[in-house]
N, C-alpha and C positions, 0 to 999 in steps of 0.2 A: 083140248086137240080129241081124235079120234085114234082109236084105239085098234092094234094089229085084228083083235078079235072079232068085232064091227064087219072090217072086212070081208073079215072066213062066213061072218055071217050073211054079208051084202054075194059075197059073189057063191057060197052053196058050198065053201069048200073047209077043212081045216084047218087051225092055225100054224099048223105046223105048212099044210103046201103052202100058203099066204109068204110063208120065212124063206119057202124051197124060190119060189115066184123073182124075191127082192135081193134071194143069193148065191143059188143056181140056178137061173132060169133054164140053160141045158136040160134039166133034167124033168124039168115039166112038159106036161105033153103039150101042141098051140092051142084046145082050146081051153084047157084049163087057163092055161097063160093071159092069155085074150080073156076070159070073164074077171081073172083077178084084176090085173091092167086094168079092165073098167070100171073094180068094184072103187082100186085105189082111188079114179081120178075120182069117179061121181062123190068120193066122200073128202074128197081133200087129205089124205091120210097120206103123211109125212113118215115116213123110218125114221126113230130116235137117232143121229151119227152112236155115242157110246155105244147103245146095246146093238148095234150092227158089227162095232166093230168088236164086241165082247163074241156077237156068232160065229164072226170069220174072221180071226185071229191072225191067219196064217195068209187071206185077203190081204186086200186092197182097204184103206181107210177116207184112198177117194180127198186127204190133206197135205195141202205139200207145204213146207217152212220156211218163214223168208224173213232172214232177220237182219237188217239195216242198222248201220252206223253212225244213221243222226235225220229223226223223223224230220227233225225243223228243214233239210238239206232240200231245196228245189230237184235237184240230179237225179237226188231217189226218188221225188214224185215220178217222174219218169218211167225208171226200172222197176217198178211196183206193180203202174199199168202195164208195160211187158210182161209181166210171172201174169197178173189174174186175167190179162185178157186168155193166156194161152191158155191157165188152170180151167178157166173158164169151159172153155171147150171141149175140154174133155170131162165137164163134168166135176173136176174139182176145186176146193176149198184152200183156202189160202189164208194164212193163219203169218200177220203180219209183228213183230218182236222188232223192237228199238233196243240196240244196244248200249250208245251211249259213247261209246266208243270205250268201254268199261270190259275186259277179258272175263270179273265175274259176273257180271249179268249178261252177257254171252255164253257161260258154258254155263248160266241160271237156263237160260230159256233154250239151248242144245239137249238138255234135261227134260225138260215140259215134253216137249214137241218129240222124245223120245216113248216118254211117258203115255201119252196124248197116241201111241201108234201112228202117227205123222209119217207119211210114206218115203219121205227126202224131203230134204232142206238146200233150201238158196243161203248165202252169202260172202258180202267180203269179210273176208276173215280179217280179226283185230290186227293179229299180229299173224306173223311164219317166222315165229322158234320155234324149239321143240317140242316146249307143253299143249303152244298151241296141235301142230300135226300131231301130239297123241292124241288129245282130246278127240281131234276126229278121229282120225284112223279108228278110235276106242266106237265112235258111233256104231248102235245097228242097223242101219240107212244111208241110203245111199245123200252123198254131198257133192250138194255144184258149185262151184264158188265164180261169182263175180267181180268185177272192177278191180282185185287185188287174189295174185298169185298164194298158192304155196311149194317152195322151195322144195321142200323135203315130202309131201306128197303127192303123189298121184292120181288126180282126181279130174270130174271132169271142168274145165275152166273158156271165163269169157269176161275177158278186158281189151281194154285200148291200147292202143298205139302210141304208148306214153312217151315213149324215148319221143319220136317223129316227131309230136306236136307238140312236147319242148323245145326240141330243135328248132321246127319252123318259126313259131314266134321269135324264140332268140334270133334266127338268123334276119327275119322281120326289121323287128328293134336291128340291128347289126346294117343293113339294108337304107334303113332312114338314119345312119352316119351317129349312132349311140355305141358308142364304148366300156363307157361306165353302167352297166344294164346288175341292175339288184337283180337278186333270187329270193323269191318269200315262199320257200316250203314247208313244205309237212312231214312226219317221223320215216326219217330212214327207214325205220323198222316196216312199213309199209312198200312192200312195189311200185306200187302206183307214183308215189313221190320220189322214191329211188330214182325208178325208173327214166322220170321228168328232169330231175338234177341232172343226171348224165346225157341227158336230151340238150341242156343248159350246156356241160360243160363241153358238150363234141364242138358247139353251136362254135362258142369260144376261139377253138382251138382249130376247128379249117378256117378262121378266117383272123387266124395267129395273135390276138388277144390272147394278155396274161388276164388270168385266174386271181382274183381279189376277193381273198375271205372276208374283209369284212362286209363284204357288199353279198355276203348268203347268209340268210338265215334260214331256221327249223324252228317250226313249233306245232298243237296240235290244231289242225284246219274247220279253226270255227272266229269267224267273225274280231275278236277280241285279241285271239294272236296273228293277225296280218293287222290289226290296228301297232298295234307291241312291234313288231320287227319293226314294219316300213317308217314307224316314228323313230324308232333309234337309226335305223343307217341313212336314212334322210337327214340326220344328226353327226355324220360322224365326217373325217376332213376332207374337202373333192365328193358331192355327195353322187348318186347315181344322179343320171339326167332318166331313165327308163326303168320301171318297175316291170318284174316278171313274176306274174304268186300265182299257186300251182291249184291253186281250188277260187272258186266260187264266195267261199265263203272267207277266206283268206283276201282276196283282192276285194271283196268292201270294207273288210278293215284300212286296207291300204287305201285304200280314195279316200276312207275317215282321214289317216292319217297324213293323206298329203291336201286336204282340206282345211283341218287345224295347223297347219303350217302356212297358213293361205297364199298354198302354190294352185300355179292354172296347170289344169289338162286339158292339150298335151304339150303343151305353149312351153310349159317350165319342169312339167315329166309326164313322158309320153308314158302308157298304162295298155300290158296283155295280161288278160287273168284264165284262166282255163273253167271250163264250165259253161258253156253258152246258155244263162237262167234267161227266164224270160223278159228279167227287169237293164235287162240287159242292152239292150238296142231302146229302152225307155230311158235314158239319163240324159242329161242337159248336154253333157260330151258321150254320145253312144260308143262302148264300153268292145275296143277288138279282143276275140274267144275264138280260146282253141274251143271250138264245139266239139264235143262229143254225144256217140249217135242212145243216150241212155234208154230208147224206149227198145231199138234193137238188140241193147244191152241185155234186157229183161227179159226179152222173147225168146231169142237163144237160148239163152240161160236157161229157159224154162223147155226148150224143148230139148235139151241135152237132160234136162230131168227127165222125161214123162221115154228117151230114151231108153236111157240108162235104166227105165222101169221094167221096159219090153225086152231088152235085153240085157241083164248083167255080165253077163262077161267079158261083152265087148270092152277093146284100147280106151282108156281111156282122153280126149278130143278135147286139143287148145282152138280157138275163135279169138284172132282177135282182129277187133272191126279198126279201119279205117277214122281217124278225127279227121276235122274240119278247120282251118283256119279262118277265122269270120272278121275280117280287116274293118273296121268302124275309125270314128273319130280322135278316138284314144291314142292314138299312135298319131304324133308328128316329127319333123326331123328337129337333129336334136338342137339344145337351140346355141349359142353361140356363147353363152355366158349364161349360169343356174345361179338365180338366191333365192335362195335358202333362206323363209325367215323363225326367228331362232324361236 
C-alpha cells in the first residue's frame, strides 16, 4: 500500500501539503492541488479512513450507519440498496448492521457507529418506548428512522402508509364475500404493525363486521411465528375463511400452516400478505400482497440524512409513501363451506 510520503515525494511537496489537499483542498493553490492529485492517481494512493477521521475530527468521516432488524428479510434488501445508491453517489460508505430485533444489539451497534465517528445513522427502531427514545436522542450524530416511527422523538422519518395498505387488503377480502378474516400481526410496540391493525379494524368497522378477537394474533415478524399463529387460528371453531398476514415472513409461515392442514389456497382459505417479496408471484398460487416501495424508502431516508448533514437546524421531515395492493390468485370468493383438516 502506498504511503503519504511517497505521494509527497512524487508531487515534490511536503507531507503536510498532501494532507491539506486531502482534507482542506480550498486552502491549497490550484497548481499544487493538481500536482498532488496527479501523484495520488499515478500511485493509486488511498488514504486511511481511520487516520483521516483522526485528522478531521470536526469534519465528516463520509460514513453512514444502517441498522436493520433482520438481514434475512428480503424486504430490507431493497432498502439497503436504496440507501447505498444515494450514499455512493455522495462518496459515502455504508456500514450495515443487523440488530436481529434485539434492543441490546441495536444499542451495541449505535455505540460502535458513534465510536467510529459515523456522520449519521439510519434505522427502523426496534421499539418506540421511552428507553429507545432516550438512547437515540443522546446520540452525538443525526438519526433518520425508516419503516417505523418514534412517537416521542422528532426525527426525520420515512414510512409507508401502513394503515391504508391494511385497509385496502382487508377491504379487498370483504369485497370477495369474506367476513371471518384473520389478522396475523407483528408486535404492537412497533408503529408499522400497530398501524396495520388499525387499518384492518377500520375496514371491518366500515363494512359493519363485528371484530372477533379470536381471529387476531400477534407475534414476531418471523416465519415460525406466522406458522404458529395461523395454525392456532385455523383450529378455532368457525375458523377464518381468509388470512391477512402483516409481513412477508409471517405470510410464509401462514402458508406453511395452511398446507399442513391440507387446505387449498384460495379455494378454502384466501391469503393476502404485506410486502411484495420476489417469490410472491412465483408460488403455485401467486400471492396477493400489499407492495411497499422499499427501494424508494431507503433512497428517501438517505436523502433526508444528507439534507440533515447539510442543514442541521432544519425542522424534522416526515415522508409517507403510498403502498399498492397487488392482486393475484391467492384471493378467491368465500367458499360456501370451509373444511379444516385436523
